[in-house]
PDB file of N, CA, C and O in Angstrom:
ATOM      1  N   UNK A   1      97.021-189.345 -49.803  1.00  0.00           N
ATOM      2  CA  UNK A   1      98.161-189.340 -48.912  1.00  0.00           C
ATOM      3  C   UNK A   1      97.711-189.651 -47.492  1.00  0.00           C
ATOM      4  O   UNK A   1      96.587-189.338 -47.100  1.00  0.00           O
ATOM      5  N   UNK A   2      98.583-190.255 -46.745  1.00  0.00           N
ATOM      6  CA  UNK A   2      98.303-190.564 -45.361  1.00  0.00           C
ATOM      7  C   UNK A   2      98.769-189.422 -44.476  1.00  0.00           C
ATOM      8  O   UNK A   2      99.783-188.778 -44.747  1.00  0.00           O
ATOM      9  N   UNK A   3      98.022-189.187 -43.430  1.00  0.00           N
ATOM     10  CA  UNK A   3      98.443-188.197 -42.435  1.00  0.00           C
ATOM     11  C   UNK A   3      99.571-188.803 -41.607  1.00  0.00           C
ATOM     12  O   UNK A   3      99.700-190.024 -41.509  1.00  0.00           O
ATOM     13  N   UNK A   4     100.369-187.947 -41.025  1.00  0.00           N
ATOM     14  CA  UNK A   4     101.443-188.463 -40.181  1.00  0.00           C
ATOM     15  C   UNK A   4     100.877-188.887 -38.839  1.00  0.00           C
ATOM     16  O   UNK A   4      99.815-188.417 -38.430  1.00  0.00           O
ATOM     17  N   UNK A   5     101.579-189.767 -38.162  1.00  0.00           N
ATOM     18  CA  UNK A   5     101.141-190.181 -36.833  1.00  0.00           C
ATOM     19  C   UNK A   5     101.109-191.681 -36.686  1.00  0.00           C
ATOM     20  O   UNK A   5     101.215-192.427 -37.661  1.00  0.00           O
ATOM     21  N   UNK A   6     100.959-192.116 -35.428  1.00  0.00           N
ATOM     22  CA  UNK A   6     100.977-193.540 -35.115  1.00  0.00           C
ATOM     23  C   UNK A   6      99.785-194.265 -35.717  1.00  0.00           C
ATOM     24  O   UNK A   6      99.925-195.372 -36.238  1.00  0.00           O
ATOM     25  N   UNK A   7      98.605-193.643 -35.646  1.00  0.00           N
ATOM     26  CA  UNK A   7      97.400-194.306 -36.134  1.00  0.00           C
ATOM     27  C   UNK A   7      97.493-194.559 -37.634  1.00  0.00           C
ATOM     28  O   UNK A   7      97.158-195.648 -38.100  1.00  0.00           O
ATOM     29  N   UNK A   8      97.944-193.566 -38.390  1.00  0.00           N
ATOM     30  CA  UNK A   8      98.043-193.759 -39.831  1.00  0.00           C
ATOM     31  C   UNK A   8      99.093-194.816 -40.172  1.00  0.00           C
ATOM     32  O   UNK A   8      98.937-195.543 -41.153  1.00  0.00           O
ATOM     33  N   UNK A   9     100.159-194.911 -39.376  1.00  0.00           N
ATOM     34  CA  UNK A   9     101.175-195.941 -39.601  1.00  0.00           C
ATOM     35  C   UNK A   9     100.568-197.325 -39.379  1.00  0.00           C
ATOM     36  O   UNK A   9     100.850-198.254 -40.136  1.00  0.00           O
ATOM     37  N   UNK A  10      99.739-197.468 -38.351  1.00  0.00           N
ATOM     38  CA  UNK A  10      99.077-198.756 -38.115  1.00  0.00           C
ATOM     39  C   UNK A  10      98.128-199.087 -39.258  1.00  0.00           C
ATOM     40  O   UNK A  10      98.023-200.244 -39.665  1.00  0.00           O
ATOM     41  N   UNK A  11      97.436-198.074 -39.779  1.00  0.00           N
ATOM     42  CA  UNK A  11      96.521-198.324 -40.891  1.00  0.00           C
ATOM     43  C   UNK A  11      97.296-198.768 -42.128  1.00  0.00           C
ATOM     44  O   UNK A  11      96.884-199.696 -42.824  1.00  0.00           O
ATOM     45  N   UNK A  12      98.410-198.107 -42.398  1.00  0.00           N
ATOM     46  CA  UNK A  12      99.211-198.485 -43.560  1.00  0.00           C
ATOM     47  C   UNK A  12      99.764-199.898 -43.389  1.00  0.00           C
ATOM     48  O   UNK A  12      99.737-200.694 -44.327  1.00  0.00           O
ATOM     49  N   UNK A  13     100.257-200.207 -42.210  1.00  0.00           N
ATOM     50  CA  UNK A  13     100.861-201.513 -41.959  1.00  0.00           C
ATOM     51  C   UNK A  13      99.823-202.623 -42.043  1.00  0.00           C
ATOM     52  O   UNK A  13     100.097-203.689 -42.593  1.00  0.00           O
ATOM     53  N   UNK A  14      98.645-202.381 -41.506  1.00  0.00           N
ATOM     54  CA  UNK A  14      97.605-203.395 -41.485  1.00  0.00           C
ATOM     55  C   UNK A  14      96.811-203.475 -42.769  1.00  0.00           C
ATOM     56  O   UNK A  14      96.163-204.484 -43.047  1.00  0.00           O
ATOM     57  N   UNK A  15      96.863-202.410 -43.553  1.00  0.00           N
ATOM     58  CA  UNK A  15      96.152-202.414 -44.825  1.00  0.00           C
ATOM     59  C   UNK A  15      94.652-202.328 -44.681  1.00  0.00           C
ATOM     60  O   UNK A  15      93.935-202.655 -45.627  1.00  0.00           O
ATOM     61  N   UNK A  16      94.150-201.907 -43.552  1.00  0.00           N
ATOM     62  CA  UNK A  16      92.705-201.829 -43.378  1.00  0.00           C
ATOM     63  C   UNK A  16      92.338-200.912 -42.242  1.00  0.00           C
ATOM     64  O   UNK A  16      93.099-200.020 -41.865  1.00  0.00           O
ATOM     65  N   UNK A  17      91.183-201.138 -41.710  1.00  0.00           N
ATOM     66  CA  UNK A  17      90.669-200.306 -40.636  1.00  0.00           C
ATOM     67  C   UNK A  17      91.345-200.666 -39.325  1.00  0.00           C
ATOM     68  O   UNK A  17      91.526-201.840 -39.002  1.00  0.00           O
ATOM     69  N   UNK A  18      91.711-199.645 -38.584  1.00  0.00           N
ATOM     70  CA  UNK A  18      92.353-199.841 -37.286  1.00  0.00           C
ATOM     71  C   UNK A  18      91.281-200.155 -36.242  1.00  0.00           C
ATOM     72  O   UNK A  18      90.443-199.309 -35.929  1.00  0.00           O
ATOM     73  N   UNK A  19      91.314-201.368 -35.710  1.00  0.00           N
ATOM     74  CA  UNK A  19      90.338-201.767 -34.701  1.00  0.00           C
ATOM     75  C   UNK A  19      90.982-201.938 -33.338  1.00  0.00           C
ATOM     76  O   UNK A  19      90.346-202.430 -32.405  1.00  0.00           O
ATOM     77  N   UNK A  20      92.244-201.535 -33.214  1.00  0.00           N
ATOM     78  CA  UNK A  20      92.949-201.751 -31.958  1.00  0.00           C
ATOM     79  C   UNK A  20      92.513-200.778 -30.869  1.00  0.00           C
ATOM     80  O   UNK A  20      92.625-201.081 -29.681  1.00  0.00           O
ATOM     81  N   UNK A  21      92.018-199.610 -31.270  1.00  0.00           N
ATOM     82  CA  UNK A  21      91.615-198.618 -30.283  1.00  0.00           C
ATOM     83  C   UNK A  21      90.104-198.652 -30.116  1.00  0.00           C
ATOM     84  O   UNK A  21      89.361-198.502 -31.086  1.00  0.00           O
ATOM     85  N   UNK A  22      89.667-198.845 -28.921  1.00  0.00           N
ATOM     86  CA  UNK A  22      88.247-198.819 -28.613  1.00  0.00           C
ATOM     87  C   UNK A  22      87.889-197.427 -28.124  1.00  0.00           C
ATOM     88  O   UNK A  22      88.570-196.877 -27.259  1.00  0.00           O
ATOM     89  N   UNK A  23      86.839-196.863 -28.666  1.00  0.00           N
ATOM     90  CA  UNK A  23      86.416-195.523 -28.282  1.00  0.00           C
ATOM     91  C   UNK A  23      85.168-195.633 -27.419  1.00  0.00           C
ATOM     92  O   UNK A  23      84.057-195.372 -27.881  1.00  0.00           O
ATOM     93  N   UNK A  24      85.354-196.012 -26.192  1.00  0.00           N
ATOM     94  CA  UNK A  24      84.214-196.136 -25.295  1.00  0.00           C
ATOM     95  C   UNK A  24      84.149-194.913 -24.395  1.00  0.00           C
ATOM     96  O   UNK A  24      85.169-194.326 -24.033  1.00  0.00           O
ATOM     97  N   UNK A  25      82.951-194.553 -24.053  1.00  0.00           N
ATOM     98  CA  UNK A  25      82.768-193.435 -23.146  1.00  0.00           C
ATOM     99  C   UNK A  25      82.974-193.938 -21.728  1.00  0.00           C
ATOM    100  O   UNK A  25      82.682-195.095 -21.425  1.00  0.00           O
ATOM    101  N   UNK A  26      83.472-193.077 -20.867  1.00  0.00           N
ATOM    102  CA  UNK A  26      83.670-193.505 -19.482  1.00  0.00           C
ATOM    103  C   UNK A  26      82.336-193.855 -18.833  1.00  0.00           C
ATOM    104  O   UNK A  26      81.310-193.235 -19.115  1.00  0.00           O
ATOM    105  N   UNK A  27      82.369-194.850 -17.967  1.00  0.00           N
ATOM    106  CA  UNK A  27      81.162-195.237 -17.257  1.00  0.00           C
ATOM    107  C   UNK A  27      80.779-194.128 -16.296  1.00  0.00           C
ATOM    108  O   UNK A  27      81.571-193.750 -15.433  1.00  0.00           O
ATOM    109  N   UNK A  28      79.566-193.601 -16.440  1.00  0.00           N
ATOM    110  CA  UNK A  28      79.182-192.509 -15.549  1.00  0.00           C
ATOM    111  C   UNK A  28      78.926-192.992 -14.129  1.00  0.00           C
ATOM    112  O   UNK A  28      78.292-194.027 -13.923  1.00  0.00           O
ATOM    113  N   UNK A  29      79.415-192.249 -13.164  1.00  0.00           N
ATOM    114  CA  UNK A  29      79.131-192.497 -11.753  1.00  0.00           C
ATOM    115  C   UNK A  29      78.827-191.136 -11.143  1.00  0.00           C
ATOM    116  O   UNK A  29      79.627-190.207 -11.252  1.00  0.00           O
ATOM    117  N   UNK A  30      77.693-191.025 -10.517  1.00  0.00           N
ATOM    118  CA  UNK A  30      77.220-189.720 -10.089  1.00  0.00           C
ATOM    119  C   UNK A  30      76.915-189.700  -8.603  1.00  0.00           C
ATOM    120  O   UNK A  30      76.265-190.596  -8.065  1.00  0.00           O
ATOM    121  N   UNK A  31      77.401-188.655  -7.961  1.00  0.00           N
ATOM    122  CA  UNK A  31      77.178-188.500  -6.533  1.00  0.00           C
ATOM    123  C   UNK A  31      75.811-187.900  -6.249  1.00  0.00           C
ATOM    124  O   UNK A  31      75.216-188.175  -5.207  1.00  0.00           O
ATOM    125  N   UNK A  32      75.311-187.089  -7.159  1.00  0.00           N
ATOM    126  CA  UNK A  32      74.029-186.411  -6.938  1.00  0.00           C
ATOM    127  C   UNK A  32      73.158-186.495  -8.191  1.00  0.00           C
ATOM    128  O   UNK A  32      73.677-186.681  -9.292  1.00  0.00           O
ATOM    129  N   UNK A  33      71.856-186.361  -8.036  1.00  0.00           N
ATOM    130  CA  UNK A  33      70.973-186.304  -9.204  1.00  0.00           C
ATOM    131  C   UNK A  33      71.303-185.102 -10.103  1.00  0.00           C
ATOM    132  O   UNK A  33      71.147-185.174 -11.322  1.00  0.00           O
ATOM    133  N   UNK A  34      71.759-184.005  -9.497  1.00  0.00           N
ATOM    134  CA  UNK A  34      72.115-182.829 -10.282  1.00  0.00           C
ATOM    135  C   UNK A  34      73.316-183.107 -11.180  1.00  0.00           C
ATOM    136  O   UNK A  34      73.374-182.619 -12.308  1.00  0.00           O
ATOM    137  N   UNK A  35      74.275-183.888 -10.684  1.00  0.00           N
ATOM    138  CA  UNK A  35      75.440-184.256 -11.484  1.00  0.00           C
ATOM    139  C   UNK A  35      75.018-185.114 -12.676  1.00  0.00           C
ATOM    140  O   UNK A  35      75.523-184.934 -13.785  1.00  0.00           O
ATOM    141  N   UNK A  36      74.103-186.036 -12.449  1.00  0.00           N
ATOM    142  CA  UNK A  36      73.588-186.866 -13.534  1.00  0.00           C
ATOM    143  C   UNK A  36      72.854-186.009 -14.559  1.00  0.00           C
ATOM    144  O   UNK A  36      73.048-186.181 -15.762  1.00  0.00           O
ATOM    145  N   UNK A  37      72.025-185.099 -14.100  1.00  0.00           N
ATOM    146  CA  UNK A  37      71.282-184.215 -15.012  1.00  0.00           C
ATOM    147  C   UNK A  37      72.241-183.351 -15.838  1.00  0.00           C
ATOM    148  O   UNK A  37      72.033-183.155 -17.035  1.00  0.00           O
ATOM    149  N   UNK A  38      73.282-182.841 -15.196  1.00  0.00           N
ATOM    150  CA  UNK A  38      74.267-182.029 -15.911  1.00  0.00           C
ATOM    151  C   UNK A  38      74.980-182.869 -16.976  1.00  0.00           C
ATOM    152  O   UNK A  38      75.141-182.423 -18.112  1.00  0.00           O
ATOM    153  N   UNK A  39      75.403-184.076 -16.613  1.00  0.00           N
ATOM    154  CA  UNK A  39      76.076-184.967 -17.552  1.00  0.00           C
ATOM    155  C   UNK A  39      75.153-185.287 -18.728  1.00  0.00           C
ATOM    156  O   UNK A  39      75.584-185.276 -19.881  1.00  0.00           O
ATOM    157  N   UNK A  40      73.883-185.572 -18.432  1.00  0.00           N
ATOM    158  CA  UNK A  40      72.895-185.904 -19.465  1.00  0.00           C
ATOM    159  C   UNK A  40      72.740-184.750 -20.450  1.00  0.00           C
ATOM    160  O   UNK A  40      72.796-184.954 -21.663  1.00  0.00           O
ATOM    161  N   UNK A  41      72.545-183.538 -19.932  1.00  0.00           N
ATOM    162  CA  UNK A  41      72.348-182.374 -20.797  1.00  0.00           C
ATOM    163  C   UNK A  41      73.604-182.064 -21.606  1.00  0.00           C
ATOM    164  O   UNK A  41      73.512-181.638 -22.758  1.00  0.00           O
ATOM    165  N   UNK A  42      74.767-182.273 -21.015  1.00  0.00           N
ATOM    166  CA  UNK A  42      76.017-182.053 -21.740  1.00  0.00           C
ATOM    167  C   UNK A  42      76.134-183.032 -22.906  1.00  0.00           C
ATOM    168  O   UNK A  42      76.517-182.641 -24.009  1.00  0.00           O
ATOM    169  N   UNK A  43      75.809-184.289 -22.669  1.00  0.00           N
ATOM    170  CA  UNK A  43      75.858-185.292 -23.743  1.00  0.00           C
ATOM    171  C   UNK A  43      74.859-184.968 -24.855  1.00  0.00           C
ATOM    172  O   UNK A  43      75.170-185.126 -26.035  1.00  0.00           O
ATOM    173  N   UNK A  44      73.676-184.523 -24.484  1.00  0.00           N
ATOM    174  CA  UNK A  44      72.672-184.159 -25.485  1.00  0.00           C
ATOM    175  C   UNK A  44      73.166-182.982 -26.314  1.00  0.00           C
ATOM    176  O   UNK A  44      73.046-182.993 -27.539  1.00  0.00           O
ATOM    177  N   UNK A  45      73.716-181.975 -25.665  1.00  0.00           N
ATOM    178  CA  UNK A  45      74.225-180.800 -26.383  1.00  0.00           C
ATOM    179  C   UNK A  45      75.331-181.196 -27.357  1.00  0.00           C
ATOM    180  O   UNK A  45      75.378-180.701 -28.483  1.00  0.00           O
ATOM    181  N   UNK A  46      76.215-182.083 -26.923  1.00  0.00           N
ATOM    182  CA  UNK A  46      77.300-182.529 -27.803  1.00  0.00           C
ATOM    183  C   UNK A  46      76.763-183.308 -29.001  1.00  0.00           C
ATOM    184  O   UNK A  46      77.246-183.137 -30.120  1.00  0.00           O
ATOM    185  N   UNK A  47      75.774-184.155 -28.775  1.00  0.00           N
ATOM    186  CA  UNK A  47      75.187-184.925 -29.869  1.00  0.00           C
ATOM    187  C   UNK A  47      74.450-184.010 -30.849  1.00  0.00           C
ATOM    188  O   UNK A  47      74.540-184.204 -32.061  1.00  0.00           O
ATOM    189  N   UNK A  48      73.732-183.027 -30.341  1.00  0.00           N
ATOM    190  CA  UNK A  48      73.029-182.099 -31.229  1.00  0.00           C
ATOM    191  C   UNK A  48      74.017-181.275 -32.049  1.00  0.00           C
ATOM    192  O   UNK A  48      73.780-181.014 -33.229  1.00  0.00           O
ATOM    193  N   UNK A  49      75.107-180.870 -31.438  1.00  0.00           N
ATOM    194  CA  UNK A  49      76.133-180.126 -32.176  1.00  0.00           C
ATOM    195  C   UNK A  49      76.759-180.998 -33.262  1.00  0.00           C
ATOM    196  O   UNK A  49      77.018-180.523 -34.368  1.00  0.00           O
ATOM    197  N   UNK A  50      77.001-182.268 -32.952  1.00  0.00           N
ATOM    198  CA  UNK A  50      77.551-183.191 -33.940  1.00  0.00           C
ATOM    199  C   UNK A  50      76.590-183.364 -35.109  1.00  0.00           C
ATOM    200  O   UNK A  50      77.003-183.335 -36.268  1.00  0.00           O
ATOM    201  N   UNK A  51      75.315-183.541 -34.804  1.00  0.00           N
ATOM    202  CA  UNK A  51      74.313-183.715 -35.858  1.00  0.00           C
ATOM    203  C   UNK A  51      74.150-182.431 -36.675  1.00  0.00           C
ATOM    204  O   UNK A  51      74.022-182.478 -37.898  1.00  0.00           O
ATOM    205  N   UNK A  52      74.156-181.303 -35.998  1.00  0.00           N
ATOM    206  CA  UNK A  52      73.989-180.012 -36.673  1.00  0.00           C
ATOM    207  C   UNK A  52      75.119-179.756 -37.663  1.00  0.00           C
ATOM    208  O   UNK A  52      74.887-179.190 -38.731  1.00  0.00           O
ATOM    209  N   UNK A  53      76.317-180.159 -37.329  1.00  0.00           N
ATOM    210  CA  UNK A  53      77.474-179.935 -38.189  1.00  0.00           C
ATOM    211  C   UNK A  53      77.381-180.702 -39.504  1.00  0.00           C
ATOM    212  O   UNK A  53      78.049-180.345 -40.474  1.00  0.00           O
ATOM    213  N   UNK A  54      76.572-181.737 -39.546  1.00  0.00           N
ATOM    214  CA  UNK A  54      76.445-182.571 -40.744  1.00  0.00           C
ATOM    215  C   UNK A  54      75.327-182.130 -41.675  1.00  0.00           C
ATOM    216  O   UNK A  54      75.099-182.760 -42.707  1.00  0.00           O
ATOM    217  N   UNK A  55      74.623-181.048 -41.323  1.00  0.00           N
ATOM    218  CA  UNK A  55      73.426-180.662 -42.071  1.00  0.00           C
ATOM    219  C   UNK A  55      73.486-179.215 -42.530  1.00  0.00           C
ATOM    220  O   UNK A  55      74.235-178.395 -42.000  1.00  0.00           O
ATOM    221  N   UNK A  56      72.674-178.936 -43.526  1.00  0.00           N
ATOM    222  CA  UNK A  56      72.481-177.550 -43.946  1.00  0.00           C
ATOM    223  C   UNK A  56      71.497-176.896 -42.989  1.00  0.00           C
ATOM    224  O   UNK A  56      70.855-177.580 -42.192  1.00  0.00           O
ATOM    225  N   UNK A  57      71.377-175.573 -43.064  1.00  0.00           N
ATOM    226  CA  UNK A  57      70.416-174.871 -42.205  1.00  0.00           C
ATOM    227  C   UNK A  57      68.990-175.356 -42.440  1.00  0.00           C
ATOM    228  O   UNK A  57      68.229-175.538 -41.490  1.00  0.00           O
ATOM    229  N   UNK A  58      68.629-175.564 -43.701  1.00  0.00           N
ATOM    230  CA  UNK A  58      67.274-176.021 -44.020  1.00  0.00           C
ATOM    231  C   UNK A  58      67.019-177.422 -43.464  1.00  0.00           C
ATOM    232  O   UNK A  58      65.954-177.690 -42.909  1.00  0.00           O
ATOM    233  N   UNK A  59      67.993-178.307 -43.615  1.00  0.00           N
ATOM    234  CA  UNK A  59      67.838-179.665 -43.081  1.00  0.00           C
ATOM    235  C   UNK A  59      67.712-179.639 -41.562  1.00  0.00           C
ATOM    236  O   UNK A  59      66.876-180.340 -40.992  1.00  0.00           O
ATOM    237  N   UNK A  60      68.542-178.831 -40.907  1.00  0.00           N
ATOM    238  CA  UNK A  60      68.499-178.759 -39.455  1.00  0.00           C
ATOM    239  C   UNK A  60      67.151-178.231 -38.972  1.00  0.00           C
ATOM    240  O   UNK A  60      66.579-178.758 -38.018  1.00  0.00           O
ATOM    241  N   UNK A  61      66.644-177.184 -39.637  1.00  0.00           N
ATOM    242  CA  UNK A  61      65.347-176.623 -39.261  1.00  0.00           C
ATOM    243  C   UNK A  61      64.245-177.667 -39.384  1.00  0.00           C
ATOM    244  O   UNK A  61      63.341-177.736 -38.551  1.00  0.00           O
ATOM    245  N   UNK A  62      64.333-178.469 -40.426  1.00  0.00           N
ATOM    246  CA  UNK A  62      63.313-179.493 -40.657  1.00  0.00           C
ATOM    247  C   UNK A  62      63.405-180.659 -39.667  1.00  0.00           C
ATOM    248  O   UNK A  62      62.380-181.200 -39.249  1.00  0.00           O
ATOM    249  N   UNK A  63      64.613-181.043 -39.296  1.00  0.00           N
ATOM    250  CA  UNK A  63      64.794-182.289 -38.545  1.00  0.00           C
ATOM    251  C   UNK A  63      65.216-182.134 -37.090  1.00  0.00           C
ATOM    252  O   UNK A  63      65.268-183.134 -36.374  1.00  0.00           O
ATOM    253  N   UNK A  64      65.519-180.933 -36.623  1.00  0.00           N
ATOM    254  CA  UNK A  64      66.104-180.784 -35.285  1.00  0.00           C
ATOM    255  C   UNK A  64      65.206-181.311 -34.166  1.00  0.00           C
ATOM    256  O   UNK A  64      65.703-181.862 -33.183  1.00  0.00           O
ATOM    257  N   UNK A  65      63.907-181.149 -34.304  1.00  0.00           N
ATOM    258  CA  UNK A  65      63.001-181.580 -33.236  1.00  0.00           C
ATOM    259  C   UNK A  65      63.056-183.083 -33.021  1.00  0.00           C
ATOM    260  O   UNK A  65      63.195-183.540 -31.886  1.00  0.00           O
ATOM    261  N   UNK A  66      62.949-183.856 -34.089  1.00  0.00           N
ATOM    262  CA  UNK A  66      62.958-185.310 -33.901  1.00  0.00           C
ATOM    263  C   UNK A  66      64.354-185.820 -33.579  1.00  0.00           C
ATOM    264  O   UNK A  66      64.493-186.831 -32.892  1.00  0.00           O
ATOM    265  N   UNK A  67      65.395-185.142 -34.062  1.00  0.00           N
ATOM    266  CA  UNK A  67      66.757-185.558 -33.728  1.00  0.00           C
ATOM    267  C   UNK A  67      66.996-185.410 -32.229  1.00  0.00           C
ATOM    268  O   UNK A  67      67.566-186.299 -31.597  1.00  0.00           O
ATOM    269  N   UNK A  68      66.558-184.285 -31.658  1.00  0.00           N
ATOM    270  CA  UNK A  68      66.717-184.089 -30.217  1.00  0.00           C
ATOM    271  C   UNK A  68      65.899-185.108 -29.432  1.00  0.00           C
ATOM    272  O   UNK A  68      66.384-185.672 -28.451  1.00  0.00           O
ATOM    273  N   UNK A  69      64.660-185.346 -29.857  1.00  0.00           N
ATOM    274  CA  UNK A  69      63.823-186.332 -29.172  1.00  0.00           C
ATOM    275  C   UNK A  69      64.455-187.717 -29.220  1.00  0.00           C
ATOM    276  O   UNK A  69      64.446-188.442 -28.226  1.00  0.00           O
ATOM    277  N   UNK A  70      65.006-188.086 -30.378  1.00  0.00           N
ATOM    278  CA  UNK A  70      65.650-189.387 -30.520  1.00  0.00           C
ATOM    279  C   UNK A  70      66.906-189.480 -29.657  1.00  0.00           C
ATOM    280  O   UNK A  70      67.146-190.505 -29.020  1.00  0.00           O
ATOM    281  N   UNK A  71      67.700-188.425 -29.635  1.00  0.00           N
ATOM    282  CA  UNK A  71      68.918-188.427 -28.819  1.00  0.00           C
ATOM    283  C   UNK A  71      68.580-188.580 -27.342  1.00  0.00           C
ATOM    284  O   UNK A  71      69.226-189.350 -26.631  1.00  0.00           O
ATOM    285  N   UNK A  72      67.570-187.850 -26.882  1.00  0.00           N
ATOM    286  CA  UNK A  72      67.163-187.934 -25.475  1.00  0.00           C
ATOM    287  C   UNK A  72      66.649-189.332 -25.135  1.00  0.00           C
ATOM    288  O   UNK A  72      67.016-189.897 -24.104  1.00  0.00           O
ATOM    289  N   UNK A  73      65.802-189.888 -25.997  1.00  0.00           N
ATOM    290  CA  UNK A  73      65.250-191.225 -25.735  1.00  0.00           C
ATOM    291  C   UNK A  73      66.347-192.285 -25.739  1.00  0.00           C
ATOM    292  O   UNK A  73      66.349-193.183 -24.897  1.00  0.00           O
ATOM    293  N   UNK A  74      67.274-192.184 -26.680  1.00  0.00           N
ATOM    294  CA  UNK A  74      68.357-193.169 -26.770  1.00  0.00           C
ATOM    295  C   UNK A  74      69.273-193.109 -25.556  1.00  0.00           C
ATOM    296  O   UNK A  74      69.642-194.143 -25.000  1.00  0.00           O
ATOM    297  N   UNK A  75      69.639-191.899 -25.144  1.00  0.00           N
ATOM    298  CA  UNK A  75      70.515-191.767 -23.978  1.00  0.00           C
ATOM    299  C   UNK A  75      69.802-192.221 -22.713  1.00  0.00           C
ATOM    300  O   UNK A  75      70.414-192.850 -21.849  1.00  0.00           O
ATOM    301  N   UNK A  76      68.527-191.910 -22.596  1.00  0.00           N
ATOM    302  CA  UNK A  76      67.771-192.345 -21.428  1.00  0.00           C
ATOM    303  C   UNK A  76      67.690-193.868 -21.371  1.00  0.00           C
ATOM    304  O   UNK A  76      67.820-194.454 -20.296  1.00  0.00           O
ATOM    305  N   UNK A  77      67.478-194.509 -22.510  1.00  0.00           N
ATOM    306  CA  UNK A  77      67.464-195.983 -22.556  1.00  0.00           C
ATOM    307  C   UNK A  77      68.808-196.558 -22.126  1.00  0.00           C
ATOM    308  O   UNK A  77      68.862-197.530 -21.372  1.00  0.00           O
ATOM    309  N   UNK A  78      69.893-195.954 -22.607  1.00  0.00           N
ATOM    310  CA  UNK A  78      71.230-196.433 -22.244  1.00  0.00           C
ATOM    311  C   UNK A  78      71.479-196.251 -20.748  1.00  0.00           C
ATOM    312  O   UNK A  78      72.053-197.131 -20.107  1.00  0.00           O
ATOM    313  N   UNK A  79      71.058-195.129 -20.191  1.00  0.00           N
ATOM    314  CA  UNK A  79      71.232-194.905 -18.752  1.00  0.00           C
ATOM    315  C   UNK A  79      70.407-195.879 -17.928  1.00  0.00           C
ATOM    316  O   UNK A  79      70.860-196.350 -16.885  1.00  0.00           O
ATOM    317  N   UNK A  80      69.212-196.183 -18.384  1.00  0.00           N
ATOM    318  CA  UNK A  80      68.381-197.172 -17.679  1.00  0.00           C
ATOM    319  C   UNK A  80      69.043-198.543 -17.695  1.00  0.00           C
ATOM    320  O   UNK A  80      69.011-199.266 -16.699  1.00  0.00           O
ATOM    321  N   UNK A  81      69.638-198.897 -18.823  1.00  0.00           N
ATOM    322  CA  UNK A  81      70.335-200.182 -18.918  1.00  0.00           C
ATOM    323  C   UNK A  81      71.526-200.206 -17.966  1.00  0.00           C
ATOM    324  O   UNK A  81      71.764-201.216 -17.305  1.00  0.00           O
ATOM    325  N   UNK A  82      72.280-199.103 -17.886  1.00  0.00           N
ATOM    326  CA  UNK A  82      73.391-199.016 -16.930  1.00  0.00           C
ATOM    327  C   UNK A  82      72.872-199.153 -15.503  1.00  0.00           C
ATOM    328  O   UNK A  82      73.450-199.876 -14.692  1.00  0.00           O
ATOM    329  N   UNK A  83      71.790-198.461 -15.204  1.00  0.00           N
ATOM    330  CA  UNK A  83      71.231-198.508 -13.856  1.00  0.00           C
ATOM    331  C   UNK A  83      70.762-199.913 -13.496  1.00  0.00           C
ATOM    332  O   UNK A  83      70.944-200.361 -12.364  1.00  0.00           O
ATOM    333  N   UNK A  84      70.158-200.609 -14.459  1.00  0.00           N
ATOM    334  CA  UNK A  84      69.697-201.973 -14.215  1.00  0.00           C
ATOM    335  C   UNK A  84      70.864-202.909 -13.880  1.00  0.00           C
ATOM    336  O   UNK A  84      70.696-203.868 -13.127  1.00  0.00           O
ATOM    337  N   UNK A  85      72.043-202.627 -14.442  1.00  0.00           N
ATOM    338  CA  UNK A  85      73.235-203.424 -14.153  1.00  0.00           C
ATOM    339  C   UNK A  85      73.966-202.927 -12.918  1.00  0.00           C
ATOM    340  O   UNK A  85      74.958-203.527 -12.502  1.00  0.00           O
ATOM    341  N   UNK A  86      73.490-201.840 -12.328  1.00  0.00           N
ATOM    342  CA  UNK A  86      74.141-201.274 -11.147  1.00  0.00           C
ATOM    343  C   UNK A  86      75.386-200.476 -11.488  1.00  0.00           C
ATOM    344  O   UNK A  86      76.262-200.310 -10.639  1.00  0.00           O
ATOM    345  N   UNK A  87      75.481-199.982 -12.709  1.00  0.00           N
ATOM    346  CA  UNK A  87      76.676-199.290 -13.156  1.00  0.00           C
ATOM    347  C   UNK A  87      76.628-197.783 -12.943  1.00  0.00           C
ATOM    348  O   UNK A  87      77.584-197.094 -13.298  1.00  0.00           O
ATOM    349  N   UNK A  88      75.573-197.258 -12.389  1.00  0.00           N
ATOM    350  CA  UNK A  88      75.529-195.805 -12.177  1.00  0.00           C
ATOM    351  C   UNK A  88      76.064-195.457 -10.812  1.00  0.00           C
ATOM    352  O   UNK A  88      76.108-194.282 -10.447  1.00  0.00           O
TER     353      UNK A  88
END
């Protein structure tokens, strides 16, 4: 069964995946280094919570260290790319 709502109506009408809505994160702009650090840590915490929700306790215990390291490295790379374009 389809859930009620506009999105499900578009999916039913189109017969496939809804690509009309783009889920982009807002471009970060920071007044202070502390604001950037806070935003960075908040994003990391959200990503770790998302990853944790998909795993059992045993899986999380085994993989949490590298997942956090990967999340930090990936976000740092993305921020560097934004900075190189002057988007920060």
